[in-house]
Structures are given as C-alpha cells and as structure tokens.
LOLUMMI-956088 format. One record per residue (C-alpha): x, y, z; residue number from 1; chain. Coordinates in pm, 1 decimal, padded with zeros to 6 digits. Layout:
+----------+----------+----------+-----+--------+
|       c1 |       c2 |       c3 | num | chaine |
+----------+----------+----------+-----+--------+
|        X |        Y |        Z | NUM |      A |
...
+----------+----------+----------+-----+--------+
//
This chain:
+----------+----------+----------+-----+--------+
|       c1 |       c2 |       c3 | num | chaine |
+----------+----------+----------+-----+--------+
|  00318.1 |  01501.7 |  01079.4 |   1 |      A |
|  00079.5 |  01759.9 |  00934.1 |   2 |      A |
| -00170.6 |  01619.6 |  00684.5 |   3 |      A |
| -00359.4 |  01827.4 |  00426.1 |   4 |      A |
| -00621.2 |  01696.2 |  00181.9 |   5 |      A |
| -00768.5 |  02006.2 |  00017.5 |   6 |      A |
| -00638.4 |  02054.1 | -00340.3 |   7 |      A |
| -00676.8 |  02431.6 | -00321.0 |   8 |      A |
| -00425.9 |  02533.3 | -00055.5 |   9 |      A |
| -00155.7 |  02793.7 | -00032.3 |  10 |      A |
|  00127.5 |  02867.1 |  00205.3 |  11 |      A |
|  00125.4 |  02522.8 |  00367.4 |  12 |      A |
|  00490.1 |  02576.0 |  00452.9 |  13 |      A |
|  00728.1 |  02866.3 |  00503.0 |  14 |      A |
|  00985.7 |  02672.8 |  00304.7 |  15 |      A |
|  01032.5 |  02302.4 |  00237.4 |  16 |      A |
|  01208.5 |  02026.1 |  00053.3 |  17 |      A |
|  00939.2 |  01828.4 | -00128.0 |  18 |      A |
|  00914.9 |  01494.8 | -00302.9 |  19 |      A |
|  00622.3 |  01410.7 | -00529.2 |  20 |      A |
|  00469.7 |  01079.2 | -00634.3 |  21 |      A |
|  00203.2 |  00814.7 | -00586.2 |  22 |      A |
|  00409.5 |  00627.4 | -00324.5 |  23 |      A |
|  00176.5 |  00338.4 | -00400.1 |  24 |      A |
|  00378.8 |  00072.2 | -00222.4 |  25 |      A |
|  00635.4 |  00265.5 | -00015.3 |  26 |      A |
|  00912.9 |  00040.0 | -00145.9 |  27 |      A |
|  01288.9 |  00095.0 | -00118.6 |  28 |      A |
|  01290.9 |  00337.3 | -00411.7 |  29 |      A |
|  01023.5 |  00551.0 | -00250.0 |  30 |      A |
|  01211.4 |  00539.7 |  00079.1 |  31 |      A |
|  01528.7 |  00673.0 | -00085.1 |  32 |      A |
|  01334.7 |  00978.1 | -00209.1 |  33 |      A |
|  01187.2 |  01035.0 |  00136.2 |  34 |      A |
|  01521.0 |  00991.7 |  00314.2 |  35 |      A |
|  01693.0 |  01234.7 |  00076.6 |  36 |      A |
|  01413.9 |  01486.0 |  00127.8 |  37 |      A |
|  01453.7 |  01468.8 |  00505.5 |  38 |      A |
|  01831.8 |  01489.6 |  00479.6 |  39 |      A |
|  01815.6 |  01807.8 |  00269.5 |  40 |      A |
|  01552.0 |  01964.2 |  00493.9 |  41 |      A |
|  01768.4 |  01921.7 |  00803.1 |  42 |      A |
|  01628.1 |  02113.1 |  01097.7 |  43 |      A |
|  01555.8 |  02442.6 |  00924.8 |  44 |      A |
|  01298.3 |  02344.4 |  00660.7 |  45 |      A |
|  00993.2 |  02121.8 |  00638.3 |  46 |      A |
|  01029.8 |  01783.6 |  00470.8 |  47 |      A |
|  00716.6 |  01745.2 |  00258.2 |  48 |      A |
|  00544.3 |  01485.4 |  00041.6 |  49 |      A |
|  00286.3 |  01550.5 | -00228.2 |  50 |      A |
|  00094.5 |  01234.0 | -00307.0 |  51 |      A |
| -00233.8 |  01146.6 | -00475.1 |  52 |      A |
| -00549.6 |  00953.5 | -00391.1 |  53 |      A |
| -00714.2 |  00777.9 | -00557.1 |  54 |      A |
| -00421.1 |  00654.3 | -00760.3 |  55 |      A |
| -00435.7 |  00790.9 | -01117.2 |  56 |      A |
| -00496.7 |  00447.7 | -01271.2 |  57 |      A |
| -00810.5 |  00410.5 | -01058.9 |  58 |      A |
| -00950.1 |  00733.8 | -01205.6 |  59 |      A |
| -00874.1 |  00658.1 | -01568.9 |  60 |      A |
| -00953.2 |  00283.1 | -01562.6 |  61 |      A |
| -01164.4 |  00213.7 | -01251.2 |  62 |      A |
| -01256.4 | -00138.1 | -01365.1 |  63 |      A |
| -00899.5 | -00227.9 | -01452.6 |  64 |      A |
| -00696.4 | -00054.5 | -01182.7 |  65 |      A |
| -00382.4 | -00239.0 | -01070.0 |  66 |      A |
| -00392.0 | -00407.3 | -00727.6 |  67 |      A |
| -00290.8 | -00193.7 | -00431.4 |  68 |      A |
|  00014.1 | -00288.8 | -00227.2 |  69 |      A |
| -00068.8 | -00054.5 |  00062.5 |  70 |      A |
| -00391.6 |  00110.1 |  00173.1 |  71 |      A |
| -00424.2 |  00486.2 |  00215.5 |  72 |      A |
| -00398.9 |  00440.4 |  00591.4 |  73 |      A |
| -00086.6 |  00226.5 |  00564.5 |  74 |      A |
|  00075.0 |  00479.9 |  00332.8 |  75 |      A |
|  00011.8 |  00763.0 |  00576.7 |  76 |      A |
|  00132.8 |  00555.2 |  00872.1 |  77 |      A |
|  00455.4 |  00471.1 |  00688.2 |  78 |      A |
|  00511.1 |  00835.2 |  00591.4 |  79 |      A |
|  00458.7 |  00941.5 |  00952.2 |  80 |      A |
|  00698.1 |  00671.4 |  01072.0 |  81 |      A |
|  00959.0 |  00794.1 |  00823.2 |  82 |      A |
|  00965.3 |  01130.9 |  00999.6 |  83 |      A |
|  00815.3 |  01354.7 |  00729.8 |  84 |      A |
|  00686.7 |  01689.7 |  00854.9 |  85 |      A |
|  00408.5 |  01749.5 |  00603.5 |  86 |      A |
|  00198.0 |  01538.8 |  00367.8 |  87 |      A |
| -00027.1 |  01697.3 |  00107.4 |  88 |      A |
| -00252.5 |  01415.3 | -00010.4 |  89 |      A |
| -00422.0 |  01570.2 | -00311.0 |  90 |      A |
| -00746.6 |  01430.4 | -00446.6 |  91 |      A |
| -00668.2 |  01302.4 | -00794.8 |  92 |      A |
| -00970.6 |  01409.1 | -00998.3 |  93 |      A |
| -01036.0 |  01527.6 | -01353.8 |  94 |      A |
| -00943.8 |  01885.5 | -01267.0 |  95 |      A |
| -00605.3 |  01786.4 | -01125.9 |  96 |      A |
| -00544.4 |  01540.3 | -01410.3 |  97 |      A |
| -00614.0 |  01819.2 | -01661.4 |  98 |      A |
| -00378.5 |  02073.3 | -01501.3 |  99 |      A |
| -00087.8 |  02174.5 | -01723.2 | 100 |      A |
|  00264.7 |  02100.6 | -01606.8 | 101 |      A |
|  00334.2 |  02470.2 | -01558.2 | 102 |      A |
|  00013.7 |  02524.9 | -01359.0 | 103 |      A |
|  00098.1 |  02228.1 | -01136.4 | 104 |      A |
|  00434.9 |  02379.1 | -01053.3 | 105 |      A |
|  00291.0 |  02724.8 | -00989.3 | 106 |      A |
| -00004.1 |  02611.7 | -00776.2 | 107 |      A |
|  00147.1 |  02319.5 | -00587.0 | 108 |      A |
|  00523.9 |  02357.7 | -00565.1 | 109 |      A |
|  00546.7 |  02738.2 | -00557.2 | 110 |      A |
|  00223.2 |  02879.8 | -00413.1 | 111 |      A |
|  00117.5 |  02577.2 | -00209.9 | 112 |      A |
|  00447.8 |  02479.7 | -00053.3 | 113 |      A |
|  00706.9 |  02750.9 | -00121.4 | 114 |      A |
|  00946.9 |  02469.3 | -00201.6 | 115 |      A |
|  01321.0 |  02536.2 | -00203.1 | 116 |      A |
|  01409.9 |  02200.4 | -00357.9 | 117 |      A |
|  01216.1 |  01923.5 | -00532.0 | 118 |      A |
|  01341.5 |  01565.5 | -00502.4 | 119 |      A |
|  01209.8 |  01323.9 | -00766.6 | 120 |      A |
|  01301.2 |  01006.9 | -00950.7 | 121 |      A |
|  01483.5 |  01017.7 | -01283.6 | 122 |      A |
|  01169.4 |  00917.7 | -01474.9 | 123 |      A |
|  00942.8 |  01175.7 | -01306.8 | 124 |      A |
|  00655.2 |  01303.9 | -01522.9 | 125 |      A |
|  00380.4 |  01543.7 | -01426.0 | 126 |      A |
|  00098.3 |  01759.0 | -01556.8 | 127 |      A |
| -00175.1 |  01691.1 | -01811.9 | 128 |      A |
| -00105.6 |  01373.8 | -02014.1 | 129 |      A |
|  00226.5 |  01344.9 | -01827.1 | 130 |      A |
|  00358.6 |  01625.5 | -02046.9 | 131 |      A |
|  00611.2 |  01753.7 | -01793.0 | 132 |      A |
|  00947.4 |  01584.0 | -01746.7 | 133 |      A |
|  01265.7 |  01637.9 | -01548.7 | 134 |      A |
|  01404.1 |  01889.6 | -01798.6 | 135 |      A |
|  01090.0 |  02105.0 | -01785.3 | 136 |      A |
|  01082.0 |  02084.2 | -01404.5 | 137 |      A |
|  01441.4 |  02210.0 | -01389.8 | 138 |      A |
|  01359.0 |  02495.5 | -01629.5 | 139 |      A |
|  01060.4 |  02597.6 | -01417.2 | 140 |      A |
|  01276.4 |  02570.4 | -01107.1 | 141 |      A |
|  01518.9 |  02825.5 | -01248.3 | 142 |      A |
|  01225.0 |  03053.0 | -01329.2 | 143 |      A |
|  01051.8 |  03024.4 | -00992.0 | 144 |      A |
|  01353.5 |  02986.6 | -00767.0 | 145 |      A |
|  01371.3 |  02622.2 | -00659.5 | 146 |      A |
|  01628.8 |  02352.4 | -00726.7 | 147 |      A |
|  01561.9 |  02004.1 | -00859.7 | 148 |      A |
|  01743.5 |  01689.1 | -00752.5 | 149 |      A |
|  01691.3 |  01369.4 | -00951.5 | 150 |      A |
|  01749.7 |  01040.1 | -00770.7 | 151 |      A |
|  01848.1 |  00729.0 | -00970.3 | 152 |      A |
|  01623.1 |  00425.6 | -00954.0 | 153 |      A |
|  01702.7 |  00169.1 | -00685.6 | 154 |      A |
|  01812.3 | -00158.2 | -00844.9 | 155 |      A |
|  01791.5 | -00513.2 | -00713.6 | 156 |      A |
|  01942.5 | -00809.6 | -00899.4 | 157 |      A |
|  01984.4 | -00588.1 | -01205.0 | 158 |      A |
|  01617.4 | -00490.6 | -01211.4 | 159 |      A |
|  01448.7 | -00168.9 | -01105.2 | 160 |      A |
|  01254.3 | -00177.7 | -00778.4 | 161 |      A |
|  00896.9 | -00085.0 | -00870.4 | 162 |      A |
|  00539.1 | -00137.3 | -00757.6 | 163 |      A |
|  00468.5 | -00330.1 | -01078.6 | 164 |      A |
|  00749.0 | -00573.2 | -00997.1 | 165 |      A |
|  00623.5 | -00611.5 | -00639.9 | 166 |      A |
|  00268.5 | -00686.2 | -00757.2 | 167 |      A |
|  00404.8 | -00958.5 | -00983.4 | 168 |      A |
|  00600.6 | -01114.7 | -00698.3 | 169 |      A |
|  00294.9 | -01104.5 | -00471.7 | 170 |      A |
|  00086.3 | -01279.9 | -00735.7 | 171 |      A |
|  00351.8 | -01552.0 | -00744.0 | 172 |      A |
|  00356.8 | -01587.8 | -00365.1 | 173 |      A |
|  00722.2 | -01480.0 | -00340.0 | 174 |      A |
|  00687.6 | -01306.0 | -00005.4 | 175 |      A |
|  01057.4 | -01320.3 |  00084.8 | 176 |      A |
|  01149.2 | -01126.6 | -00230.1 | 177 |      A |
|  00866.7 | -00881.2 | -00167.2 | 178 |      A |
|  00993.0 | -00817.6 |  00186.2 | 179 |      A |
|  01338.6 | -00739.2 |  00048.0 | 180 |      A |
|  01200.4 | -00481.0 | -00197.3 | 181 |      A |
|  00963.9 | -00323.7 |  00055.3 | 182 |      A |
|  01211.3 | -00324.9 |  00342.2 | 183 |      A |
|  00937.4 | -00477.7 |  00559.5 | 184 |      A |
|  00697.5 | -00774.1 |  00545.8 | 185 |      A |
|  00393.2 | -00734.1 |  00321.9 | 186 |      A |
|  00075.1 | -00706.2 |  00526.5 | 187 |      A |
| -00294.4 | -00638.2 |  00477.5 | 188 |      A |
| -00518.9 | -00455.0 |  00719.8 | 189 |      A |
| -00893.9 | -00431.9 |  00770.6 | 190 |      A |
| -01172.5 | -00422.3 |  01025.4 | 191 |      A |
| -01332.7 | -00752.4 |  01129.9 | 192 |      A |
| -01696.6 | -00783.9 |  01021.2 | 193 |      A |
| -01983.6 | -00988.9 |  01154.4 | 194 |      A |
| -02058.6 | -01267.1 |  00910.3 | 195 |      A |
| -02276.9 | -01576.8 |  00885.4 | 196 |      A |
| -02048.3 | -01769.5 |  01124.8 | 197 |      A |
| -02035.7 | -02057.6 |  00876.3 | 198 |      A |
| -01669.1 | -02116.6 |  00960.4 | 199 |      A |
| -01750.8 | -02157.4 |  01329.4 | 200 |      A |
| -02022.8 | -02410.3 |  01245.7 | 201 |      A |
| -01768.2 | -02605.5 |  01041.1 | 202 |      A |
| -01512.7 | -02602.2 |  01323.5 | 203 |      A |
| -01299.6 | -02326.7 |  01171.3 | 204 |      A |
| -01407.6 | -01988.3 |  01310.7 | 205 |      A |
| -01277.3 | -01703.3 |  01098.6 | 206 |      A |
| -01225.5 | -01330.8 |  01134.9 | 207 |      A |
| -01357.5 | -01182.0 |  00811.9 | 208 |      A |
| -01259.4 | -00841.7 |  00677.2 | 209 |      A |
| -01269.4 | -00635.6 |  00362.6 | 210 |      A |
| -00909.1 | -00553.9 |  00269.3 | 211 |      A |
| -00842.3 | -00183.0 |  00315.1 | 212 |      A |
| -00611.6 | -00198.3 |  00011.2 | 213 |      A |
| -00833.8 | -00294.4 | -00282.3 | 214 |      A |
| -00811.7 | -00433.6 | -00547.8 | 215 |      A |
| -00620.0 | -00702.0 | -00363.9 | 216 |      A |
| -00287.6 | -00822.2 | -00506.8 | 217 |      A |
| -00353.4 | -01167.5 | -00358.5 | 218 |      A |
| -00614.4 | -01440.7 | -00394.0 | 219 |      A |
| -00611.9 | -01797.0 | -00267.3 | 220 |      A |
| -00521.4 | -01969.3 |  00059.0 | 221 |      A |
| -00214.6 | -01876.1 |  00264.2 | 222 |      A |
| -00021.2 | -01956.4 |  00579.4 | 223 |      A |
| -00029.0 | -01631.5 |  00776.3 | 224 |      A |
|  00044.3 | -01453.8 |  01099.1 | 225 |      A |
| -00208.1 | -01200.1 |  01223.8 | 226 |      A |
| -00246.5 | -00958.1 |  01510.1 | 227 |      A |
| -00514.4 | -00738.2 |  01659.4 | 228 |      A |
| -00407.1 | -00380.6 |  01586.0 | 229 |      A |
| -00681.1 | -00234.1 |  01804.5 | 230 |      A |
| -00555.2 | -00408.1 |  02115.3 | 231 |      A |
| -00188.6 | -00426.5 |  02009.9 | 232 |      A |
| -00205.2 | -00802.2 |  02048.2 | 233 |      A |
|  00069.1 | -01055.8 |  01968.3 | 234 |      A |
|  00122.5 | -01215.0 |  01628.4 | 235 |      A |
| -00067.6 | -01545.0 |  01604.0 | 236 |      A |
| -00029.5 | -01824.2 |  01350.8 | 237 |      A |
| -00315.2 | -01909.3 |  01121.4 | 238 |      A |
| -00444.7 | -01979.2 |  00773.4 | 239 |      A |
| -00622.8 | -01728.5 |  00552.2 | 240 |      A |
| -00845.3 | -01747.7 |  00245.9 | 241 |      A |
| -00876.1 | -01448.3 |  00013.9 | 242 |      A |
| -01150.3 | -01443.7 | -00245.9 | 243 |      A |
| -01523.8 | -01449.6 | -00308.4 | 244 |      A |
| -01604.1 | -01785.5 | -00142.9 | 245 |      A |
| -01752.7 | -01967.5 | -00444.0 | 246 |      A |
| -01859.1 | -02269.5 | -00237.6 | 247 |      A |
| -02126.4 | -02057.1 | -00064.4 | 248 |      A |
| -02205.5 | -01834.9 | -00362.1 | 249 |      A |
| -02018.9 | -01536.6 | -00222.9 | 250 |      A |
| -01983.9 | -01222.3 | -00434.8 | 251 |      A |
| -01787.3 | -00986.2 | -00211.3 | 252 |      A |
| -01408.6 | -01018.6 | -00191.5 | 253 |      A |
| -01312.8 | -01096.7 |  00169.1 | 254 |      A |
| -01007.1 | -01188.3 |  00372.0 | 255 |      A |
| -01098.3 | -01476.5 |  00606.8 | 256 |      A |
| -00847.6 | -01559.1 |  00880.4 | 257 |      A |
| -00859.2 | -01867.8 |  01102.4 | 258 |      A |
| -00619.3 | -01830.3 |  01395.5 | 259 |      A |
| -00486.6 | -02152.3 |  01543.5 | 260 |      A |
| -00568.6 | -02225.0 |  01908.0 | 261 |      A |
| -00754.0 | -01895.0 |  01950.9 | 262 |      A |
| -01112.2 | -01837.7 |  02062.3 | 263 |      A |
| -01120.2 | -01463.1 |  02133.4 | 264 |      A |
| -01364.9 | -01201.6 |  02005.9 | 265 |      A |
| -01225.2 | -00988.8 |  01722.0 | 266 |      A |
| -01545.7 | -00830.4 |  01590.6 | 267 |      A |
| -01496.4 | -00462.1 |  01516.7 | 268 |      A |
| -01119.9 | -00483.4 |  01572.4 | 269 |      A |
| -00858.9 | -00381.8 |  01317.0 | 270 |      A |
| -00658.7 | -00684.2 |  01206.8 | 271 |      A |
| -00319.6 | -00693.9 |  01036.1 | 272 |      A |
| -00228.1 | -01005.0 |  00837.9 | 273 |      A |
|  00126.0 | -01102.0 |  00736.0 | 274 |      A |
|  00160.1 | -01359.7 |  00458.2 | 275 |      A |
|  00417.5 | -01637.0 |  00488.6 | 276 |      A |
|  00339.4 | -01893.1 |  00217.0 | 277 |      A |
|  00080.3 | -01947.3 | -00054.4 | 278 |      A |
| -00080.6 | -02288.8 | -00014.8 | 279 |      A |
| -00316.4 | -02302.6 | -00312.2 | 280 |      A |
| -00552.5 | -02108.6 | -00535.3 | 281 |      A |
| -00917.6 | -02058.2 | -00448.0 | 282 |      A |
| -01129.6 | -02362.5 | -00537.6 | 283 |      A |
| -01496.4 | -02444.1 | -00574.4 | 284 |      A |
| -01604.1 | -02758.6 | -00386.5 | 285 |      A |
| -01898.7 | -02986.7 | -00451.8 | 286 |      A |
| -02021.3 | -02964.9 | -00093.5 | 287 |      A |
| -01928.6 | -02847.5 |  00255.8 | 288 |      A |
| -01782.4 | -03186.1 |  00353.0 | 289 |      A |
| -01529.1 | -03157.6 |  00071.7 | 290 |      A |
| -01451.6 | -02802.9 |  00183.6 | 291 |      A |
| -01389.7 | -02909.0 |  00545.8 | 292 |      A |
| -01160.3 | -03192.2 |  00434.2 | 293 |      A |
| -00953.1 | -02945.2 |  00234.6 | 294 |      A |
| -00949.2 | -02699.6 |  00526.3 | 295 |      A |
| -00795.2 | -02969.0 |  00744.4 | 296 |      A |
| -00523.1 | -03023.8 |  00485.4 | 297 |      A |
| -00468.6 | -02647.4 |  00460.2 | 298 |      A |
| -00431.3 | -02620.7 |  00837.8 | 299 |      A |
| -00172.7 | -02898.2 |  00850.7 | 300 |      A |
|  00029.8 | -02749.2 |  00564.6 | 301 |      A |
|  00008.5 | -02399.7 |  00714.8 | 302 |      A |
|  00128.7 | -02518.7 |  01055.7 | 303 |      A |
|  00426.8 | -02688.9 |  00892.4 | 304 |      A |
|  00511.0 | -02378.1 |  00687.7 | 305 |      A |
|  00488.0 | -02151.6 |  00991.4 | 306 |      A |
|  00706.6 | -02380.4 |  01202.9 | 307 |      A |
|  00971.3 | -02352.8 |  00932.6 | 308 |      A |
|  00943.1 | -01973.9 |  00914.1 | 309 |      A |
|  01100.9 | -01752.3 |  01183.4 | 310 |      A |
+----------+----------+----------+-----+--------+
//
C-alpha cells in the first residue's frame, strides 16, 4: 500500500477508483465502501482512499472532540489489510477546511488522483461548511469525467451502523455488539511506559501505556486480554484500569494492564488490549489498603468473566 501525507500532491495515480471519508472506526459501513472500491478497480486501476487526520471535530472543537475508536496507526493497518493500493491521508487544517467543494474536486479527485469513479456513502458531504453533497459531486463528475457511485448505509437491527453508535456501545460496555458492528474485536494499542512501579509494590504489577487512540472511548476497570505486539506474543488474560488514577493524584489518562500469572518485561513494547467485560467505573479510595482490597475483588471477577468468554 502506498501512503501519501502531503496535501499538495498531483498525479498520485494514473487512474483509480477512490472512496473518501474519515474512516474513524473502520466499521462495517466503511468496509463496504472499501470493498466496493476494490471490486470496481479490479486489476487495471488503483483502489484509493482519501482520509483525514486529525479528524475534523478535533480541529473545530479540540477540547470537545469525540472519543476515537481507532488510532491513526490502526486505521492505516486496517486499510493495508483490506488490500487498498493507495491511501492519501490529508492533513485536516484550516486551509483544507476552507476549500470550496469545487476546489476539493479539482485538486484532490481530478488533479491529485485522476479518479475514474468515486465511491461514497449516500449522506456524503464535502467542501467548506460541508456545502457539497451527492448531487453536486455527480454534476462535477459529469464536468470532469468521473462517475459517482453512492452506497446505502449498512443497517443493523433497524439502525444505521455508525461511529457515533459504536462510541455509545463502548461507553456502555457492550463489547459483543461493538464487535458485530466493527467486524472484529475492539482493541486499544500503545507503548508500555516506565512508571512509579506502585502496582508492583502492591502485588499487582502493571504495564502502563498512553492509549494511541485518544480521547479514549472507555474509562473504568475491565476484564481484558492483551498481547505484546512487538514480540507477537500470545493473548494473556488480565484486568485493566483506564483513567487518571485519582487514588494517587494522577492527572494523565493511562491504560494500566495487570496480566495474570505473568512476570515478563514489557517496557518499551507495543501492547494491544482487547476488552471483554466492564467491571466497574473508576473510583477514588481512602487509602492504598482499600485500593488493594478492591483490586483483589476485580481480579476474581475478571478471571470469572474471562473463563466464561471464549
């Protein structure tokens, strides 16, 4: 897969079928767009994706951006796994946000990619203030010589599959439903940091990491499975706490993972965490003894939940 990041590019392809969007969770609806793009491209044209980072909401409301379902790295890995030939990950800045719908088509779809067809969802909007819609895109396609194919939304239980819906399910700890809408288990990734080793002193050593996808859609304590991505290690059962650690006056949001019956060194490794069950919300305890007592209860409940989960 060829990856381009520069907003000011031309002739990235000699001819392609392109799909455009945030692809902010790579859910089933996104996958339908990607699959259709690849199908139309066949073996003679490039299958291409235009996507944006940071996500537009993070530019316009940085202190109130919605939680991320996948990190940038996860998104790119999933696009590569899907078999796309080309990804143009444009930097979403004020200049791009202010580009008219017509200019976007001319610079990106026509000059940048030489697209033959554009595959988008039925509700696709583009250009400054989301002024462009499907009808305008089709009109511009007739003018510039590309076709437009609109794909209906993917429905599940009578409701549209969307990133907003998935974030709501994650907040409610409904990981089975999330897996159905994503087509894969929900996971978080990050690199293990060196910390104060308080967990080890309390008898619960933890691998601590900043979540690569932030803001996090989860907070609280969970039964999890985790693996070392750096060493391609096996999935191991454990319990994880996500939050700012109020009992020790923590301010930074961290993912802390205690792996059962494991005493290896994970510092500097990339860890992937799969969430099985939410056990409780984050709490503030009067002292460390109260915290340790609750950690023992969390471990017991997590082990039971993991035994019951395939």
